[in-house]
C-alpha positions in Angstrom: 3.4 30.4 2.3 6.9 29.0 3.0 6.4 29.1 6.8 2.9 27.5 6.5 4.3 24.7 4.3 7.2 24.1 6.7 4.8 23.9 9.6 2.5 21.4 7.8 5.5 19.3 6.9 6.7 19.2 10.5 3.3 18.2 11.8 3.0 15.5 9.1 6.3 14.1 10.3 5.0 14.3 13.9 2.0 12.3 12.9 4.2 9.7 11.3 6.4 9.5 14.4 3.4 9.1 16.6 2.1 6.2 14.5 5.6 4.7 14.3 6.0 4.8 18.1 2.5 3.4 18.6 3.2 0.6 16.2 6.5 -0.3 17.8 4.7 -0.7 21.1 1.8 -2.8 19.9 3.1 -4.3 16.6 -0.5 -4.9 15.6 -0.3 -3.8 11.9 3.1 -5.2 11.1 2.3 -8.5 12.7 -1.0 -8.7 10.9 0.4 -8.0 7.4 3.5 -10.2 7.9 1.5 -13.2 9.2 -1.0 -12.9 6.4 1.8 -12.7 3.8 3.6 -15.7 5.3 0.5 -17.8 5.4 -0.5 -16.8 1.9 2.9 -17.5 0.4 3.2 -20.9 2.0 -0.4 -21.8 1.1 0.2 -21.0 -2.6 3.5 -22.8 -2.5 1.8 -25.9 -1.1 -1.1 -25.7 -3.6 1.1 -25.5 -6.7 3.3 -28.3 -5.5 6.5 -27.0 -7.1 5.0 -26.7 -10.5 6.5 -24.1 -12.8 4.4 -21.0 -13.3 4.2 -18.7 -16.4 5.3 -15.1 -16.1 1.7 -13.8 -15.9 0.8 -16.2 -13.1 3.9 -15.3 -11.1 3.1 -11.6 -11.5 -0.6 -12.0 -10.7 0.0 -14.1 -7.6 2.7 -11.7 -6.3 0.4 -8.7 -6.5 -2.5 -10.7 -5.0 -0.3 -11.5 -2.0 1.0 -7.9 -1.7 -2.5 -6.4 -2.0 -4.5 -8.7 0.3 -1.6 -8.7 2.9 -1.6 -4.9 3.0 -5.3 -4.8 3.6 -4.9 -6.4 7.0 -2.6 -3.6 8.2 -3.2 -0.4 6.2 -6.9 -0.3 7.2 -5.8 0.6 10.7 -4.5 4.1 9.7 -7.6 5.9 11.0 -9.5 3.1 12.7 -7.2 3.1 15.7 -7.6 6.8 16.0 -11.3 6.5 16.4 -11.1 3.4 18.6 -8.6 5.0 21.0 -10.5 8.3 21.0 -7.4 10.3 19.8 -9.0 11.5 16.5 -10.4 14.7 18.2 -7.0 15.6 19.6 -5.4 15.0 16.2 -8.0 17.3 14.5 -7.2 20.0 16.9 -3.4 19.7 16.6 -2.9 19.1 12.9 -4.4 20.4 9.7 -6.1 17.7 7.6 -3.3 17.7 5.0 -0.6 17.0 7.6 -2.6 14.1 9.1 -3.0 12.5 5.6 0.6 13.1 4.8 1.8 11.5 8.0 -0.5 8.5 7.6 0.7 8.0 4.0 4.3 8.1 5.1 3.7 5.5 7.8 1.7 3.2 5.5 4.4 3.5 2.9 7.0 2.3 5.4 4.7 -0.5 6.5 4.2 -1.7 2.9 7.9 -1.4 2.2 8.6 -3.8 5.1 6.0 -6.1 3.7 7.6 -6.1 0.3 11.1 -6.7 1.7 9.8 -9.9 3.3 7.2 -11.1 0.8 9.1 -10.8 -2.5 12.2 -12.9 -1.4 9.9 -15.5 0.2 7.8 -15.6 -2.9 10.8 -16.1 -5.1 12.1 -18.9 -2.9 8.9 -20.9 -2.4 6.9 -20.1 -5.5 9.4 -18.8 -8.0 10.1 -15.4 -9.4 12.3 -15.3 -12.5 13.2 -11.6 -12.7 15.1 -10.7 -15.9 14.9 -6.9 -15.6 15.5 -5.8 -12.0 15.3 -2.0 -12.7 11.9 -2.4 -14.3 10.7 -4.8 -11.6 11.8 -2.3 -8.8 10.1 0.6 -10.7 6.8 -1.3 -10.9 6.9 -2.4 -7.3 7.6 1.2 -6.1 4.8 2.7 -8.3 2.4 0.0 -7.4 3.1 0.4 -3.7 2.7 4.2 -3.9 -0.7 3.7 -5.6 -1.8 1.2 -3.0 -0.8 3.5 -0.1 -2.5 6.6 -1.7 -5.8 4.7 -2.3 -6.0 2.6 0.9 -5.1 5.5 3.2 -8.0 7.5 1.9 -10.3 4.5 2.0 -9.3 3.9 5.7 -10.3 7.4 6.5 -13.7 6.9 4.9 -14.5 3.7 6.7 -13.0 4.6 10.1 -16.4 5.5 11.6 -18.3 2.6 10.1 -19.5 -0.3 12.3 -18.3 -3.0 9.9 -14.9 -1.6 9.1 -13.0 -4.7 7.7 -15.5 -5.8 5.1 -16.3 -2.2 4.1 -12.6 -1.4 3.6 -12.1 -4.3 1.2 -15.3 -3.5 -0.7 -14.4 0.1 -1.0 -10.8 -0.2 -1.9 -10.8 -3.1 -4.4 -12.6 -1.3 -7.2 -10.3 1.7 -6.8 -7.2 -0.5 -6.7 -8.3 -2.7 -9.7 -6.8 -0.5 -12.5 -3.6 -0.2 -10.5 -3.4 -4.0 -10.1 -3.9 -4.6 -13.8 -1.1 -2.3 -14.8 1.2 -3.5 -12.0 0.6 -7.2 -13.0 1.2 -6.4 -16.7 4.4 -4.4 -15.9 5.7 -7.1 -13.5 5.1 -9.7 -16.2 7.2 -7.8 -18.7 10.0 -7.6 -16.1 10.0 -11.4 -15.9 10.3 -12.2 -19.5 13.7 -12.9 -21.1 15.5 -10.0 -22.8 13.1 -7.5 -21.1 13.8 -3.8 -21.5 12.2 -0.9 -19.6 10.8 0.7 -22.7 8.7 -2.5 -23.1 6.6 -1.4 -20.2 6.4 2.3 -21.0 2.6 2.3 -21.1 2.3 0.6 -17.7 4.8 3.0 -16.1 2.9 6.0 -17.5 -0.4 4.7 -16.3 0.9 3.9 -12.8 2.6 7.3 -12.5 -0.7 9.0 -13.6 -2.7 6.8 -11.1 -0.4 7.7 -8.2 -0.5 11.5 -9.0 -4.3 11.5 -9.5 -5.1 9.5 -6.3 -2.6 11.5 -4.2 -4.0 14.9 -5.4 -7.6 13.6 -5.1 -6.9 12.4 -1.6 -5.6 15.8 -0.4 -8.5 17.5 -2.0 -11.2 15.3 -0.4 -9.6 14.5 2.9 -10.4 17.7 4.6 -14.2 17.1 4.3 -13.8 13.4 5.1 -11.6 14.0 8.2 -13.7 16.9 9.7 -17.1 15.6 8.8 
């Protein structure tokens, strides 16, 4: 079991490296998510015209930007394998769990890059009054993990469909909605004065449960999705 686990981990890392090298050559996904994030942040900034926003509006708009920006890049996880005809080779080389693990790692790195750019820009042009940085970081990390776990599985499901973009958004949004609600609520509590981590205990517990459930469910279902 130990040797098998080690082999799966190395193949998952190989899948991640393959996607990383491919992305560094084309820069399709990262350009898509960054351009979408930039345009969205500037559009919102222009629309509100410098008006002060409440904590709930700041939190809601931040997660709307993160989620919809991520859709433009994370959907490519498996679509590009089908379009470039490399899916069959990947099926022969890697077990399904290694493929999903590698794709999740790559998407997590991609979403982390998005967050590193989007959050500072959002704070500068729209406003983000963070009073509890540890809580804010915890919510961002858990929310990002949940988005990656859900959208990577959704990308595998729609990869063979003819209308991929629209189907990806329709399929992923209902699954992401509970996560978004908790992430927005937790982020709002990090923005209020005299905030403490215990104030968002429920949100953190729900987000952790969501990440665990979606990750485990993904690995259980992925074999049949990938090899169907």
